[in-house]
C-alpha positions as CSV (number, residue, x, y, z in Angstrom):
1,M,274.0,240.1,48.0
2,R,277.6,238.9,47.5
3,T,280.7,240.6,47.0
4,W,283.8,239.7,44.7
5,G,286.3,242.1,45.3
6,S,288.6,240.2,47.8
7,F,288.4,236.7,46.2
8,V,289.6,238.7,42.6
9,L,292.3,240.2,44.0
10,M,293.7,237.2,46.0
11,Q,294.0,235.2,42.7
12,S,294.8,236.0,39.2
13,R,292.3,235.7,36.3
14,R,292.9,231.9,34.7
15,L,292.7,232.5,30.9
16,L,292.4,229.0,30.2
17,S,290.0,228.2,27.0
18,R,287.5,225.7,27.3
19,Q,288.9,224.3,24.2
20,A,291.3,222.5,25.9
21,L,288.9,220.7,28.0
22,V,286.3,219.9,25.6
23,V,285.9,218.0,22.5
24,G,285.0,219.7,19.9
25,S,285.7,223.4,21.1
26,S,287.7,225.1,18.0
27,L,286.7,228.6,17.8
28,L,285.9,229.0,14.0
29,I,286.1,232.4,12.3
30,T,285.5,232.7,8.5
31,S,286.2,236.5,7.9
32,C,284.5,237.0,3.8
33,S,283.9,239.8,1.2
34,G,280.9,239.1,-0.8
35,N,278.4,236.1,0.0
36,N,281.3,234.0,0.9
37,G,279.6,230.8,-1.0
38,Q,276.0,232.1,0.0
39,T,273.2,230.5,-2.1
40,D,270.8,233.3,-3.4
41,A,268.2,232.0,-0.6
42,E,270.8,232.8,1.9
43,S,271.3,236.9,0.8
44,V,268.6,238.4,-1.3
45,T,268.3,242.0,-2.1
46,S,265.6,243.7,-3.4
47,G,263.4,246.7,-3.6
48,A,264.5,250.1,-2.3
49,A,267.1,250.6,0.2
50,S,266.9,252.7,2.8
51,S,267.7,256.5,1.9
52,S,270.1,257.0,4.7
53,T,273.6,256.6,3.5
54,S,274.8,255.4,7.1
55,M,273.0,252.5,7.7
56,G,273.9,250.4,10.6
57,L,276.5,252.8,11.7
58,I,275.4,252.9,15.4
59,D,278.2,253.3,18.7
60,D,278.2,253.2,22.1
61,A,277.2,257.0,22.0
62,R,274.5,257.0,19.9
63,I,272.7,254.1,22.1
64,Q,273.5,255.8,25.2
65,N,272.0,259.1,23.9
66,A,269.0,257.1,22.3
67,D,266.8,260.1,23.6
68,S,268.5,262.8,21.1
69,E,266.6,260.7,18.1
70,P,263.7,259.2,19.7
71,G,262.3,258.5,16.4
72,N,264.6,255.5,15.9
73,W,264.8,252.3,18.1
74,L,268.3,251.6,18.2
75,A,269.0,248.7,20.3
76,Y,266.8,245.4,22.1
77,G,265.4,247.7,24.7
78,R,265.9,251.1,22.7
79,D,269.2,252.0,24.5
80,F,271.5,250.7,27.1
81,E,269.0,251.3,30.2
82,E,266.5,248.7,28.0
83,Q,263.6,250.8,29.6
84,R,261.6,250.4,26.5
85,F,260.0,253.7,26.9
86,S,259.3,255.8,24.1
87,P,259.3,259.9,24.4
88,L,257.4,259.9,21.1
89,T,253.6,261.5,21.8
90,Q,251.9,262.0,18.4
91,I,250.3,258.8,19.3
92,N,248.4,259.7,22.4
93,K,245.3,259.3,24.4
94,E,243.4,261.9,22.5
95,S,244.7,260.9,18.8
96,V,244.9,256.9,19.6
97,E,241.2,256.4,18.4
98,R,242.5,257.2,14.7
99,L,245.2,254.6,14.6
100,G,245.1,252.1,11.8
101,L,247.3,249.6,10.2
102,E,249.5,251.2,7.7
103,F,251.0,248.1,6.2
104,E,251.5,244.5,7.1
105,V,254.8,242.5,5.6
106,D,254.2,238.4,5.6
107,V,257.3,236.6,6.7
108,Y,256.1,233.1,5.3
109,T,256.5,231.2,8.8
110,N,253.3,229.5,11.2
111,G,256.1,229.3,13.9
112,A,256.3,231.9,16.8
113,L,257.7,235.1,16.1
114,E,259.2,236.6,19.7
115,A,261.6,239.4,18.2
116,T,262.0,242.8,19.2
117,P,262.3,244.7,15.7
118,L,265.1,247.5,15.4
119,M,265.0,250.7,13.6
120,V,268.1,252.7,12.2
121,D,267.9,255.1,10.0
122,N,264.5,254.4,8.5
123,T,265.3,250.6,8.0
124,L,263.6,248.1,10.2
125,Y,265.6,244.7,11.3
126,F,263.8,242.1,13.0
127,T,264.3,238.1,13.1
128,T,261.5,235.0,12.4
129,T,261.7,231.5,13.0
130,F,265.3,229.6,12.1
131,S,267.1,232.6,12.6
132,V,266.1,234.0,9.3
133,L,266.8,237.9,9.4
134,H,264.9,240.6,7.4
135,A,265.3,244.2,6.7
136,V,262.5,246.3,5.4
137,N,261.8,249.7,4.8
138,A,260.1,251.2,7.7
139,T,257.5,253.5,6.1
140,T,256.5,250.9,3.2
141,G,257.3,247.7,4.4
142,E,259.4,246.9,1.1
143,R,261.9,244.1,1.7
144,V,265.7,245.6,1.7
145,W,267.1,242.2,1.8
146,T,266.7,239.0,3.5
147,Y,269.7,236.7,5.6
148,D,268.8,233.0,5.8
149,P,271.7,231.4,8.1
150,Q,270.3,228.2,6.6
151,V,269.5,226.7,10.2
152,P,268.9,222.8,9.5
153,R,264.4,222.6,10.2
154,D,265.0,219.8,12.1
155,F,267.4,221.2,14.5
156,S,263.8,222.8,16.1
157,R,264.1,218.9,17.9
158,R,266.9,220.2,19.9
159,A,265.6,223.5,20.8
160,C,263.1,223.4,24.0
161,C,260.7,225.9,22.9
162,G,260.9,225.8,18.9
163,P,263.0,227.8,16.4
164,I,262.3,231.2,17.6
165,S,264.8,234.4,17.5
166,R,264.4,237.1,19.7
167,G,265.8,239.6,17.8
168,A,269.3,241.1,16.4
169,A,271.8,243.8,17.5
170,V,273.2,246.6,15.0
171,Y,276.3,248.2,15.4
172,Q,279.4,249.4,13.5
173,G,277.7,249.2,10.4
174,N,276.9,245.4,10.9
175,V,273.4,243.1,12.3
176,Y,274.7,240.5,14.5
177,L,272.6,237.5,14.5
178,A,272.4,234.9,16.9
179,T,271.3,231.5,15.2
180,L,269.5,228.6,16.7
181,D,272.1,226.1,16.3
182,G,274.5,228.1,18.2
183,R,276.3,230.6,15.5
184,L,277.1,234.1,15.5
185,V,276.9,236.2,12.3
186,A,278.2,239.5,11.6
187,I,276.2,240.9,8.2
188,N,276.6,244.1,6.5
189,A,273.8,246.4,7.5
190,E,273.2,247.8,4.1
191,T,274.0,244.6,1.5
192,G,272.3,242.2,3.7
193,E,276.3,240.3,3.0
194,R,278.0,238.0,5.7
195,V,281.1,239.6,7.3
196,W,282.0,237.0,9.5
197,E,281.1,233.7,11.5
198,V,282.1,232.0,14.6
199,N,280.7,228.9,16.4
200,T,279.8,229.4,19.9
201,V,278.9,225.8,21.1
202,I,281.7,224.6,23.3
203,D,280.7,221.1,22.9
204,P,278.5,219.6,20.0
205,E,277.6,216.7,21.7
206,R,275.5,218.6,23.5
207,N,271.9,220.3,23.0
208,Y,273.0,223.8,22.9
209,S,270.7,226.5,21.1
210,I,270.6,230.4,20.9
211,T,267.1,232.2,20.6
212,G,268.0,235.4,22.6
213,A,269.2,238.6,20.7
214,P,272.9,239.5,20.8
215,R,273.7,242.7,22.9
216,V,276.8,244.9,21.7
217,A,278.8,247.9,23.3
218,R,282.9,248.5,24.1
219,G,283.1,247.3,20.7
220,K,282.0,243.6,21.7
221,V,279.5,241.5,20.8
222,F,278.0,239.2,23.7
223,I,275.9,236.2,23.6
224,G,274.8,233.5,26.0
225,N,272.8,229.9,24.9
226,G,270.2,227.9,26.0
227,G,269.8,224.0,26.4
228,A,269.6,223.8,29.8
229,E,266.9,221.5,29.4
230,F,268.8,219.0,27.1
231,G,271.5,218.7,29.9
232,V,274.0,221.6,28.6
233,R,276.2,223.9,31.0
234,G,275.9,227.9,30.8
235,Y,278.4,230.1,29.7
236,V,278.2,234.1,28.2
237,T,280.7,234.9,25.4
238,A,282.1,238.3,24.5
239,Y,283.6,238.6,20.7
240,D,285.4,241.5,18.9
241,A,282.4,243.4,17.0
242,A,284.9,243.6,14.0
243,T,286.7,240.6,13.8
244,G,285.0,238.1,15.6
245,E,287.9,236.9,17.8
246,Q,286.9,235.8,21.5
247,A,287.9,238.1,23.8
248,W,286.6,236.3,26.9
249,R,284.0,234.0,28.0
250,F,282.3,233.5,31.8
251,F,280.9,230.2,32.6
252,T,277.7,230.3,35.1
253,V,277.8,227.0,36.5
254,P,280.9,225.0,37.4
255,G,282.2,221.8,35.0
256,D,283.8,218.7,36.2
257,P,286.0,219.5,39.4
258,S,288.6,217.1,38.5
259,L,289.6,219.9,35.5
260,P,291.1,223.2,36.1
261,F,288.8,225.6,36.7
262,E,288.3,227.9,33.5
263,H,288.3,231.1,36.1
264,P,288.3,231.7,39.8
265,E,284.7,232.4,40.1
266,M,284.1,228.8,39.2
267,E,286.5,228.0,42.0
268,M,284.1,229.4,44.4
269,A,281.0,228.2,42.8
270,A,282.1,224.5,43.0
271,E,282.0,224.9,46.7
272,T,278.3,225.3,46.3
273,W,277.2,222.4,44.1
274,K,277.3,219.2,46.7
275,G,277.5,215.6,45.7
276,G,276.5,214.1,42.4
277,Q,277.6,214.3,39.1
278,W,276.2,217.6,38.1
279,W,278.4,218.1,35.0
280,D,277.4,214.7,33.6
281,I,273.8,215.7,33.6
282,G,274.4,219.2,32.3
283,G,274.1,221.7,35.2
284,G,272.3,224.4,33.4
285,G,272.7,228.0,34.2
286,T,272.2,229.6,30.6
287,V,271.9,233.0,29.9
288,W,269.4,232.9,27.1
289,N,267.7,236.3,27.2
290,S,268.8,238.8,29.4
291,I,272.3,240.5,28.9
292,V,272.3,244.6,29.9
293,Y,275.3,246.7,29.6
294,D,275.7,249.6,32.0
295,P,278.2,252.5,31.1
296,D,277.8,254.1,34.6
297,F,279.9,251.0,35.9
298,N,281.0,249.3,32.3
299,H,279.5,246.1,34.2
300,L,277.3,243.6,31.8
301,Y,274.4,242.1,33.7
302,L,273.8,238.4,33.0
303,G,270.7,236.9,33.6
304,V,271.1,233.4,34.5
305,G,268.5,230.6,34.1
306,N,267.7,227.4,35.9
307,G,269.5,224.1,37.4
308,A,269.7,221.2,34.6
309,P,267.6,218.8,35.8
310,W,265.4,221.2,37.6
311,V,265.1,219.1,40.8
312,R,267.8,220.0,42.8
313,V,267.9,216.7,45.1
314,I,268.9,214.8,41.7
315,R,271.9,217.7,40.6
316,S,273.2,218.5,43.8
317,P,272.2,215.5,46.4
318,G,274.1,217.0,49.1
319,G,272.4,220.3,48.9
320,G,274.0,223.9,48.6
321,D,272.7,227.1,46.7
322,N,274.0,225.8,43.5
323,L,275.8,228.8,41.9
324,F,275.2,230.8,39.9
325,L,272.0,229.3,38.8
326,T,268.9,231.8,38.9
327,S,271.5,234.9,39.8
328,I,272.1,238.2,38.3
329,V,275.6,238.4,37.8
330,A,277.8,242.0,37.0
331,V,280.8,241.3,35.2
332,D,283.6,244.0,33.7
333,A,282.4,244.4,29.9
334,D,286.0,244.5,29.3
335,T,287.4,241.5,31.1
336,G,284.7,239.2,32.0
337,E,285.9,239.3,35.4
338,M,282.8,239.0,38.4
339,K,282.1,242.4,40.2
340,W,279.2,240.6,42.1
341,Y,276.1,238.2,42.3
342,Y,272.3,238.2,43.7
343,Q,270.8,235.0,43.7
344,T,266.7,234.9,43.4
345,V,266.5,231.3,44.0
346,P,269.6,229.6,46.1
347,G,269.1,225.8,45.0
348,D,266.4,226.5,42.5
349,N,264.2,223.6,42.4
350,W,261.3,224.8,39.8
351,D,262.6,226.1,36.9
352,Y,262.8,229.6,38.1
353,T,265.0,231.7,35.7
354,A,266.4,234.7,36.6
355,V,266.9,235.6,32.3
356,Q,264.0,237.5,32.2
357,D,264.5,241.2,31.1
358,M,266.6,243.9,33.3
359,M,266.1,247.4,33.5
360,L,268.5,250.2,35.1
361,A,267.3,253.2,36.2
362,D,268.1,256.1,38.7
363,M,265.7,256.0,41.4
364,T,265.2,257.9,45.2
365,V,264.9,254.6,47.6
366,D,264.7,255.4,50.9
367,G,265.8,259.1,50.4
368,V,268.9,258.0,48.7
369,D,269.6,258.3,45.1
370,R,270.5,255.1,43.5
371,K,271.5,253.8,40.6
372,V,269.1,250.3,40.2
373,I,268.6,247.5,38.1
374,M,265.4,246.0,38.3
375,Q,263.9,242.2,37.4
376,A,260.8,240.2,37.3
377,P,262.2,237.0,37.5
378,K,260.1,233.9,36.9
379,N,259.7,233.1,40.4
380,G,257.1,235.8,41.8
381,F,259.2,238.7,43.1
382,F,260.2,241.9,41.4
383,Y,263.5,242.8,42.3
384,V,265.1,246.4,43.2
385,L,269.2,246.1,43.2
386,D,271.6,248.8,43.7
387,R,274.0,247.9,40.5
388,S,277.1,249.4,42.0
389,D,277.5,246.4,44.5
390,G,274.6,244.2,43.9
391,E,272.6,245.5,47.4
392,L,268.9,244.3,47.8
393,L,266.8,247.6,48.1
394,R,263.2,245.9,47.4
395,A,261.5,242.4,46.4
396,H,258.1,242.6,46.3
397,P,255.5,239.9,44.9
398,Y,254.3,240.9,41.7
399,S,251.9,237.4,40.9
400,Q,250.5,235.0,42.7
401,V,253.1,233.2,44.9
402,T,252.8,229.7,46.7
403,W,256.6,228.2,46.4
404,A,257.8,230.8,49.2
405,T,256.3,233.6,51.6
406,H,258.7,236.5,51.1
407,V,262.0,237.4,50.8
408,D,263.7,237.8,54.0
409,M,265.4,241.2,53.1
410,S,268.1,240.9,56.1
411,T,269.4,237.8,54.0
412,G,267.9,238.7,50.6
413,R,266.9,235.0,50.4
414,P,263.4,233.9,49.9
415,V,261.6,232.0,52.6
416,E,260.6,228.5,51.1
417,N,257.0,227.5,51.7
418,T,257.7,223.5,53.0
419,E,254.0,222.4,53.0
420,L,254.6,222.4,49.5
421,D,257.5,219.9,49.1
422,F,257.0,217.9,46.3
423,F,259.0,214.7,46.6
424,E,256.6,212.6,48.2
425,R,253.7,214.0,46.7
426,P,252.7,216.0,43.6
427,Q,252.2,219.2,44.3
428,W,250.7,222.7,42.1
429,I,252.5,225.3,42.9
430,L,252.8,229.1,41.5
431,P,254.2,230.1,39.7
432,G,254.7,227.1,37.6
433,P,258.0,227.2,35.2
434,L,256.2,229.8,32.6
435,G,257.0,231.8,35.8
436,G,254.7,234.8,36.8
437,H,256.3,236.4,34.3
438,D,258.6,235.3,31.5
439,W,260.9,236.8,28.6
440,Q,257.6,238.8,27.3
441,A,259.1,242.4,27.6
442,M,258.0,245.2,30.5
443,S,258.3,249.0,29.9
444,F,259.3,251.5,32.6
445,N,257.9,254.9,32.8
446,E,260.7,256.4,34.9
447,A,258.7,259.8,35.6
448,K,255.9,258.0,36.5
449,G,257.9,255.1,38.4
450,I,255.6,252.4,37.2
451,M,256.4,249.6,35.6
452,Y,254.1,247.9,33.3
453,L,254.5,244.0,32.9
454,P,252.9,241.2,31.8
455,T,251.9,238.6,33.8
456,Q,250.8,235.1,34.2
457,D,249.1,232.8,36.9
458,A,249.6,229.2,35.4
459,A,250.2,227.0,37.8
460,F,252.4,223.7,37.2
461,L,251.7,220.1,39.0
462,Y,255.4,219.4,40.1
463,S,256.3,215.9,40.7
464,V,260.2,214.0,41.1
465,D,260.7,211.7,38.1
466,S,259.1,208.0,39.1
467,E,262.4,206.4,38.1
468,F,264.7,208.5,40.2
469,K,262.3,208.5,43.1
470,A,262.2,204.1,42.9
471,T,266.1,203.8,42.2
472,G,267.9,207.1,43.1
473,I,269.3,207.0,39.8
474,F,269.2,209.8,37.1
475,K,270.8,209.2,33.8
476,R,270.6,211.8,31.4
477,N,269.0,211.1,27.7
478,P,270.4,213.0,25.4
479,G,267.4,213.0,22.6
480,T,264.7,213.7,25.3
481,L,264.2,216.9,28.1
482,N,266.0,216.2,31.0
483,L,263.8,217.8,33.5
484,G,263.9,215.6,36.9
485,V,260.3,216.1,37.3
486,D,257.6,213.1,36.6
487,L,256.9,214.1,32.6
488,K,255.9,211.0,31.3
489,N,253.3,210.7,34.1
490,G,252.0,214.4,33.5
491,L,249.0,213.8,31.9
492,T,247.6,211.0,34.5
493,L,248.7,212.8,37.3
494,A,247.3,216.1,36.1
495,E,243.9,214.4,35.6
496,Q,244.6,212.8,39.2
497,Y,245.3,216.1,40.6
498,A,242.7,218.0,38.6
499,D,240.7,219.1,41.9
500,E,243.5,221.4,43.1
501,Q,244.4,222.8,40.1
502,P,244.3,226.7,40.7
503,A,242.7,228.7,37.6
504,S,245.0,230.3,35.0
505,K,244.9,233.5,33.4
506,G,246.9,236.7,32.1
507,N,247.3,240.2,33.3
508,L,248.9,243.3,32.1
509,I,249.7,245.3,35.5
510,A,250.7,248.7,36.4
511,F,253.3,247.9,39.4
512,D,255.4,250.3,41.5
513,P,258.5,248.7,41.7
514,L,259.2,250.5,45.4
515,T,255.9,249.7,47.2
516,G,254.9,246.8,45.4
517,E,251.3,248.2,44.7
518,T,249.9,247.3,42.0
519,K,248.1,250.6,40.4
520,W,245.7,248.9,38.1
521,S,245.4,245.6,36.5
522,V,243.5,244.1,33.2
523,E,242.8,240.9,33.0
524,H,243.0,238.8,29.9
525,P,241.1,235.6,29.2
526,F,244.2,233.2,28.5
527,Y,247.6,233.2,30.3
528,W,250.4,234.0,27.6
529,N,250.4,237.2,26.0
530,S,252.7,239.7,24.6
531,G,255.4,242.1,25.7
532,V,254.8,245.7,26.6
533,L,255.3,249.0,25.2
534,A,254.7,252.3,27.3
535,T,255.2,255.5,25.8
536,A,255.0,259.4,26.5
537,G,251.7,259.8,25.0
538,D,250.7,258.4,28.0
539,L,249.7,254.7,26.5
540,V,250.5,251.1,27.1
541,F,250.6,249.1,24.2
542,Q,250.5,244.9,24.1
543,G,249.1,242.5,21.9
544,D,247.3,239.0,23.1
545,A,246.4,235.2,22.1
546,L,243.0,236.2,21.2
547,G,244.4,237.9,18.2
548,F,243.9,241.8,19.5
549,F,246.2,244.7,19.4
550,S,245.3,246.9,21.9
551,A,246.1,250.6,23.6
552,Y,245.7,251.2,27.5
553,D,245.6,254.5,29.6
554,A,248.9,254.3,30.9
555,D,247.2,256.1,34.1
556,T,243.8,253.7,34.5
557,G,244.1,250.7,32.8
558,E,241.5,251.6,30.3
559,K,241.6,250.6,26.7
560,L,241.4,253.1,24.3
561,W,241.9,251.4,21.2
562,A,241.9,247.6,19.7
563,H,242.5,246.1,16.6
564,N,241.9,242.4,15.5
565,N,245.0,241.1,14.1
566,Y,243.3,237.2,14.1
567,V,247.0,236.5,15.0
568,A,248.2,235.7,18.7
569,M,251.3,237.5,19.5
570,L,253.8,237.4,22.0
571,A,256.6,239.6,20.9
572,P,256.7,243.2,22.3
573,P,256.1,246.5,20.4
574,I,258.2,249.6,19.4
575,T,257.4,252.6,18.5
576,Y,259.4,254.7,15.6
577,A,259.3,258.3,13.8
578,I,260.3,259.0,10.3
579,D,259.7,262.7,8.8
580,G,257.0,263.6,10.8
581,K,255.2,260.3,11.3
582,Q,255.0,258.1,14.4
583,Y,254.7,254.4,13.9
584,I,254.1,251.4,16.2
585,A,255.3,248.1,14.7
586,I,254.6,244.3,16.2
587,L,255.4,240.8,14.9
588,A,252.4,238.5,15.5
589,G,252.5,234.7,15.7
590,A,252.4,232.3,18.9
591,G,254.1,229.3,19.1
592,A,253.6,225.7,19.5
593,T,254.3,225.2,23.2
594,I,251.2,226.9,24.4
595,T,249.4,223.7,26.0
596,N,245.8,223.2,27.4
597,F,247.2,221.9,31.0
598,F,247.5,225.6,31.6
599,G,243.8,227.1,30.6
600,S,240.8,226.9,28.1
601,M,242.3,227.9,24.3
602,E,239.1,228.0,22.8
603,D,239.4,231.8,21.7
604,V,242.6,231.6,21.0
605,A,243.7,232.8,17.9
606,T,245.9,229.9,17.1
607,M,243.2,227.6,17.6
608,K,240.2,229.6,15.6
609,Y,242.6,230.6,12.4
610,G,245.6,228.8,12.8
611,N,248.6,230.7,12.8
612,F,250.9,232.8,10.2
613,G,253.7,235.1,10.9
614,K,253.3,239.0,10.3
615,L,255.0,242.5,10.9
616,Y,252.0,244.8,11.5
617,V,252.6,248.0,11.5
618,Y,250.4,251.3,12.5
619,A,250.2,254.5,12.2
620,L,247.4,257.3,12.7
621,D,244.8,257.5,9.9
622,G,246.3,254.0,8.7
623,N,243.9,252.4,6.3
624,V,244.6,249.0,5.3
625,V,241.9,246.8,6.3
626,L,242.5,242.7,7.3
627,Q,240.1,240.2,6.0
628,Q,238.8,237.6,8.8
629,P,240.7,234.3,8.0
630,A,238.5,231.3,7.6
631,I,237.9,229.5,10.8
632,V,239.7,226.1,10.9
633,D,237.2,223.0,10.8
634,R,239.1,221.3,13.7
635,S,236.3,218.4,14.5
636,I,238.1,215.0,14.6
637,P,237.5,212.2,11.8
638,E,236.6,208.5,12.8
639,P,240.0,207.1,13.7
640,P,241.4,203.9,12.7
641,P,240.8,200.9,15.0
642,L,242.4,201.1,18.6
643,T,244.7,197.4,19.0
644,A,246.9,198.2,21.9
645,T,246.3,196.7,25.0
646,A,246.0,199.0,28.3
647,A,249.9,198.7,28.9
648,E,250.8,199.5,25.7
649,L,248.7,202.4,25.8
650,K,250.6,203.3,28.9
651,Q,253.7,203.2,27.4
652,G,252.5,205.1,24.6
653,E,251.0,207.7,26.7
654,Q,254.2,208.2,28.4
655,F,256.7,207.9,25.4
656,Y,254.3,211.0,24.1
657,M,254.3,213.1,27.3
658,S,258.4,212.4,27.4
659,L,258.6,213.4,23.8
660,C,255.7,214.7,21.4
661,V,253.9,217.2,24.4
662,G,256.2,220.7,23.5
663,C,255.2,220.7,20.0
664,H,251.9,218.7,19.7
665,G,250.1,219.7,23.4
666,G,249.3,218.2,26.5
667,A,246.7,215.0,25.9
668,A,247.7,215.4,22.1
669,V,245.6,218.9,21.8
670,S,247.7,220.8,19.8
671,S,247.7,224.7,19.8
672,G,247.0,225.2,16.4
673,V,250.2,225.9,15.4
674,L,251.7,222.3,14.5
675,P,249.5,219.1,13.5
676,D,246.9,218.4,16.2
677,L,247.4,214.8,16.0
678,R,244.1,213.8,17.1
679,L,243.2,215.0,13.1
680,L,245.7,212.7,11.2
681,T,244.4,211.3,8.2
682,P,244.4,207.4,7.1
683,A,247.0,208.2,4.6
684,K,249.1,210.1,7.5
685,H,248.5,207.0,9.9
686,G,249.7,205.1,7.3
687,I,253.0,206.2,7.2
688,F,253.3,207.0,10.9
689,Q,256.6,204.9,10.9
690,Q,258.1,207.1,8.0
691,I,257.5,210.3,9.7
692,V,258.7,209.6,13.1
693,I,261.3,206.7,12.7
694,D,262.6,207.4,9.2
695,G,262.6,211.2,9.3
696,M,260.4,211.4,6.3
697,L,259.6,215.3,7.2
698,A,262.9,216.0,8.4
699,P,263.2,219.0,5.8
700,T,260.3,220.5,7.2
701,G,261.0,220.4,11.0
702,M,259.6,216.9,12.0
703,A,263.0,215.4,12.8
704,S,263.3,211.4,13.5
705,F,263.0,210.2,16.4
706,A,264.4,206.6,15.7
707,D,267.5,207.6,18.6
708,V,264.9,207.1,21.4
709,L,261.9,205.1,19.8
710,T,261.9,201.9,18.3
711,P,259.1,201.0,15.6
712,Q,257.1,199.4,18.2
713,E,257.6,202.4,20.4
714,A,256.5,204.3,17.9
715,E,253.5,202.5,17.1
716,Y,252.5,202.6,20.9
717,V,252.7,206.4,20.6
718,R,250.2,206.1,17.7
719,Q,247.6,204.0,19.2
720,F,247.7,206.5,22.6
721,I,246.8,209.0,19.9
722,I,244.0,207.0,18.4
723,S,242.7,206.7,21.8
724,R,242.7,210.3,22.6
725,A,240.7,210.9,19.2
726,I,238.2,208.5,19.9
727,I,237.8,210.0,23.8
728,D,237.7,213.4,22.7
729,R,235.4,212.7,19.5
730,A,232.9,211.1,21.8
731,T,232.8,214.0,24.0
732,A,232.7,216.6,20.9
733,M,229.2,214.3,20.0
734,G,227.9,214.5,23.1
735,G,229.2,211.0,23.9
736,I,227.6,209.4,21.1
């Protein structure tokens, strides 16, 4: 824990805008009435609107007192505490066997759906790929309106994990939407028409993106950003909810030290970055997911992400903690002044973000009543902090951890396992960059003192970038991921060290944050599953990668009910009630970034059936029957002739692993969401250059790579794909 008060008292807060320091950072606010030039595709109204006459009229009091209207789900985590626990009990251990599908809503996408729906006064608000916002009737699924912010489809190349969105916020009559390309938009909750829009991006030359849900409180909208892997600098901005005017901005890592510091916290942080030119290669520290408001202290808690690049010796060769990477930072919600911080991984070296969901609770810790904040960040340790001052109270491992032995409670610092230093030799390390727990929501039953937590054991083979090791030089490439690990040789290294790779799996656990005890655990066949919902009906709901949505006994972990949706699920469920009837809702649809590096995908729903985005809503005695989709034929056709030399194939592999692996899968084995390139038809092989270099398919999301590949290099990639098709086709045919 670090306190801040004396430093703040010694210096006045400098309200220098980064606008004066960074090209293209002007704040553009467009106020409008009506559609303000929108096309019909941008704002479409149809069907019956909510029966309420106060759609979206939410204020702080309603969110803070959400238990007084348990039928609604008013905010991202239901209320300001974000415990994601519902007091509804109609669906319980005795009645859950009657649960059935009430209705489904097709949202016309094959991308990952990760959003938390909101249910406000009989209307469901949720986002889908490319930041499209939907409002539907919460009892029938009939569309009220849809708002498409028209994010360019090829922008997905500039977002590390696809064109995803984790949700919206409803407040003061508006729905607030953050777009993949960095805009914050206020939309009238009743009509679906735009009210104002602001560009949050401070530097258009950097690949900033937004995938997280905005948070609202104190008359403001708070939003962070993503893009660390592309070399950006993190910050969080507060905007006036009514007008879109910027209220304050808090940077999470220092910029160029030759320029004035935007605020005094950056002067302090800069002392912990030593050597190198981190501001040129990015720095990272993006707040891409968790932001939590605390009405008890008027704090806003920021979950800060990883360093950019991941490897610390590249970005800060002189060492240092690199504040405020991988930290929970408490700031004043009105001014943005820092109150305290706690850093989970000083000198982050593994992409161990601390952006995972944070929860507030009242707990008795060692005989003392405390107001706490809890988090299970990527690094595998579960933290309980006093949220008044950031004092560390508990740090227990919740998943397999090999990078560190424990957290020293006297210093608050993890004790690193020096035997797994990966600078000299590649090392399989747990957790990997997916974390022991990632953005998939957990749920806390405060009465039981139990956290229901989706975890995964998915090791990653860390190895320092080979060119940096050879030359000592790292240059940011704007068109690719800039991780600092040897991604381009990842396939070769993974095969070389395959015998050392730990097994991968996913779990749903019931975890005691104070004792560190796992009360029960349910193992899943695949590591990457959905978020969690717990209810006062003593149930825990979770979806999985195989397509099953299940209910578990909160006390024992026994599976009491399951429904096959035939679609993999990542998003967290919610529950709500209207006219005495309780509903459970979840968005279904997985992403392209599921990869075979971490485990067998044979039974994953995306591989068996493909991927089709839906909102599924359940209720007691629901009777909608789903038809099983046709199983996708993934047999590999005979590929074209292989003409490349061994050296050219190696180049093709390195380009593929650097540029293509995130969408099209490790070893060219797709997750089933985006095309499996081993299955390309002769016609597609014939237009490979037009697709990859000329951008023929850019309007559908496949951007041109002409900025980082020559036509000859693109041909090497195609030859590598052909080689993988030949190898895997022979294996599938028994070596014939």
